[in-house]
C-alpha positions in Angstrom: -139.9 15.4 51.1 -142.6 17.9 50.4 -143.4 18.7 46.8 -141.9 22.0 45.4 -144.6 24.6 45.5 -145.1 26.7 42.4 -147.1 29.8 41.5 -147.8 30.4 37.8 -148.6 33.7 36.0 -149.9 33.5 32.4 -152.6 35.6 30.8 -153.8 32.7 28.6 -156.4 30.9 30.8 -156.2 27.6 28.8 -152.4 27.6 28.8 -152.5 28.3 32.5 -154.8 25.3 33.1 -152.8 23.0 30.9 -149.4 23.9 32.3 -150.7 23.7 35.8 -152.1 20.2 35.2 -148.9 19.0 33.6 -146.7 20.3 36.4 -148.9 18.6 39.0 -148.5 15.3 37.1 -144.7 15.8 37.2 -144.9 16.0 41.0 -145.1 19.7 41.7 -147.7 21.5 43.8 -149.5 24.5 42.4 -150.3 26.9 45.3 -151.9 29.7 43.1 -152.2 30.9 39.6 -152.8 34.4 38.2 -153.6 35.9 34.8 -152.5 39.4 35.6 -149.0 40.5 36.6 -150.5 42.9 39.1 -152.1 40.0 40.9 -148.9 38.1 41.1 -147.0 41.1 42.5 -149.7 41.6 45.2 -149.5 37.9 46.2 -145.7 38.0 46.4 -145.7 41.0 48.6 -147.2 38.8 51.3 -144.6 36.3 52.6 -147.2 33.7 53.4 -148.3 33.6 49.8 -144.9 33.2 48.3 -144.2 29.8 46.5 -140.9 28.0 46.4 -140.6 29.0 42.7 -142.6 31.6 40.6 -143.1 31.0 36.9 -143.7 34.1 34.9 -145.0 34.3 31.3 -143.1 36.9 29.4 -146.1 38.2 27.5 -148.9 39.3 29.9 -151.9 41.5 29.2 -151.3 44.2 31.8 -147.5 44.4 31.8 -144.5 42.4 30.6 -143.0 39.5 32.4 -139.9 41.6 32.9 -142.0 44.2 34.8 -143.2 41.4 37.1 -139.7 40.1 37.7 -138.5 43.6 38.6 -141.3 44.3 41.1 -141.3 40.8 42.7 -137.5 40.9 43.0 -137.8 44.2 45.0 -140.1 42.6 47.5 -138.7 39.1 47.7 -135.0 39.1 46.8 -134.5 35.3 47.3 -137.7 34.1 45.6 -136.6 32.1 42.4 -138.2 33.5 39.2 -138.3 31.5 36.0 -139.6 33.1 32.8 -141.7 31.0 30.4 -142.8 31.8 26.9 -144.5 30.3 23.8 -142.0 32.1 21.6 -138.2 32.0 21.2 -136.8 32.2 24.8 -133.7 34.0 23.4 -135.8 37.1 22.7 -136.5 37.6 26.4 -133.7 35.9 28.2 -131.1 38.7 28.6 -133.6 41.3 29.8 -135.4 38.8 32.1 -132.2 37.7 33.7 -131.1 41.3 34.3 -134.4 41.8 36.0 -134.0 39.0 38.4 -135.1 35.8 36.6 -132.9 32.7 36.5 -133.6 32.1 32.9 -136.4 31.9 30.3 -137.6 28.5 29.0 -140.0 27.5 26.3 -143.4 26.2 27.5 -142.9 23.3 25.1 -139.7 22.2 26.9 -141.3 20.7 30.0 -138.4 18.4 30.9 -136.0 21.3 31.1 -138.6 23.5 32.9 -139.1 20.8 35.5 -135.3 20.4 35.9 -134.8 24.2 36.3 -137.7 24.3 38.9 -136.0 21.6 41.0 -132.6 23.3 40.7 -134.1 26.7 41.7 -135.9 25.2 44.7 -132.8 23.3 45.8 -130.6 26.4 45.5 -133.0 28.3 47.7 -132.9 25.6 50.3 -129.1 25.4 50.2 -128.9 29.1 50.9 -130.4 28.3 54.3 -132.4 30.8 56.4 -130.3 33.8 55.4 -132.1 34.6 52.2 -135.5 33.7 53.7 -134.8 35.9 56.7 -133.9 38.8 54.4 -137.2 38.5 52.6 -139.0 38.4 56.0 -137.2 41.5 57.2 -138.1 43.3 54.0 -141.7 42.3 54.5 -141.4 43.3 58.2 -140.1 46.7 57.4 -142.9 47.2 54.8 -145.4 46.1 57.4 -144.1 48.5 60.0 -143.9 51.4 57.6 -147.4 50.5 56.3 -149.0 50.2 59.7 -147.1 53.0 61.4 -145.8 50.6 64.0 -142.7 51.2 66.2 -139.4 49.6 65.6 -136.4 49.2 68.0 -133.0 50.6 67.2 -131.8 47.1 66.1 -134.9 46.7 63.8 -134.3 50.1 62.4 -130.7 49.2 61.4 -131.9 46.0 59.8 -134.7 47.7 57.9 -132.3 50.4 56.7 -129.8 47.8 55.4 -132.5 45.7 53.7 -134.2 48.7 52.2 -131.1 49.3 50.0 -131.9 46.0 48.3 -135.4 46.9 47.2 -134.7 49.8 44.8 -135.1 52.5 47.5 -138.8 51.8 48.0 -138.4 51.7 51.8 -136.5 55.0 51.6 -139.3 56.4 49.6 -141.7 55.7 52.3 -139.4 57.1 55.0 -139.4 60.3 53.1 -143.2 60.3 53.1 -143.2 60.5 56.9 -142.0 64.0 56.8 -143.2 65.1 53.3 -146.9 64.3 53.8 -147.3 64.4 57.6 -149.8 67.2 57.7 -151.9 66.0 54.8 -151.9 62.4 56.2 -152.8 63.6 59.7 -155.7 65.6 58.4 -156.9 62.7 56.2 -156.7 60.3 59.2 -158.7 62.7 61.4 -161.3 63.1 58.7 -161.6 59.3 58.2 -161.8 58.7 61.9 -164.6 61.3 62.2 -166.5 59.7 59.4 -166.2 56.3 60.9 -167.4 57.6 64.3 -170.6 58.8 62.6 -171.4 55.4 61.3 -174.0 53.3 63.1 -172.6 50.8 65.5 -172.9 47.1 64.9 -175.3 45.1 67.0 -173.6 43.5 70.1 -172.5 40.0 69.5 -172.6 40.4 65.7 -169.5 39.5 63.6 -169.0 43.2 62.7 -168.9 44.1 66.4 -166.4 41.3 67.1 -164.1 42.4 64.3 -163.2 46.2 64.4 -162.4 47.8 61.1 -158.6 48.2 60.5 -157.2 51.6 60.8 -156.2 53.3 57.6 -152.9 55.1 57.1 -152.8 58.0 54.7 -149.0 58.5 55.0 -148.3 58.0 51.3 -144.9 58.6 49.7 -144.4 61.3 47.2 -144.4 58.8 44.3 -147.5 57.0 45.7 -149.3 60.3 46.0 -148.4 61.3 42.5 -149.5 58.0 41.0 -152.9 58.1 42.9 -153.4 61.7 41.8 -152.9 60.8 38.2 -155.3 57.9 38.5 -157.8 60.2 40.2 -157.5 62.5 37.2 -158.5 59.6 34.9 -155.1 58.8 33.5 -154.3 55.2 32.4 -151.5 53.1 33.7 -149.6 53.7 30.4 -150.0 57.5 30.8 -148.8 57.3 34.4 -145.7 55.3 33.4 -144.9 57.6 30.5 -145.3 60.8 32.6 -143.2 59.5 35.6 -140.7 57.6 33.6 -141.2 54.4 35.5 -142.3 50.8 34.6 -145.8 49.5 35.0 -144.5 47.0 37.4 -143.3 49.8 39.7 -146.7 51.4 39.4 -148.6 48.2 40.3 -146.3 47.6 43.2 -146.8 51.1 44.6 -150.6 50.8 44.1 -150.5 47.5 46.0 -148.7 49.3 48.9 -151.3 52.1 48.9 -154.1 49.5 49.0 -152.5 47.9 52.0 -152.2 51.3 53.8 -155.8 52.2 53.0 -157.2 48.7 53.4 -158.8 49.1 50.0 -160.3 46.2 48.1 -159.0 47.4 44.8 -157.4 50.3 43.0 -160.8 52.0 42.4 -161.6 52.1 46.1 -158.0 53.3 46.9 -158.5 56.2 44.4 -161.9 57.0 45.9 -160.4 57.2 49.4 -157.6 59.4 48.2 -160.1 61.7 46.5 -162.2 61.9 49.6 -159.6 62.3 52.3 -156.5 63.7 50.4 -158.6 66.1 48.3 -157.2 64.7 45.0 
């Protein structure tokens, strides 16, 4: 039987290393670790990067563990989430559970943590393919919305049903198809024209063999507003306060924008929006 795969999010680098080492000794497999909640959200958006169980520290530097749980739950409804903390678990438990976590456990209680990890992994396996397929359909809908690909009538029905489980994010992007069509088309044409003026790669070179991915500037209304505020120099805290949304939602939306624009990071995404969407 394969070892349970775990991903671990903790802003304390030493605690991250120590806990990872201890979990490996207990028979688990660490597939990746992160010190930022935003990094964990980005990894969990991609189905191929999702572990069997995600451990989330409740006190991160860029957002709360609750924010991470909310954002990850929207993208991966069946991924088991377990909160961990160096403080009293009772302080975080109710809010974390309401945000999608199974429970919150003290980092000092390794035996209970190991037991809960095994139970979470077993519960996910016992659910069968249904929950996994649901996660894949959510990711598939996201991929098609992101890339502008076509869907069949059956796929559309599945995407519509699944989108209701992800806090209306898919609906938000559907609205973007009509709300921002003209701006997106103009930006796409401008980007294509710019790319056409760039010197061609030498025949046989790696760059010539791998064409640059096509960017999509079809951003939703919320994504456009978030990127415009960032372009104006606002902080994540300012954006969250002005829009009345959590930092987890902001990071999740920025992650989607980065996917659409094929941007390496938020700064590049903002620069592309400034250039082609005239922010």
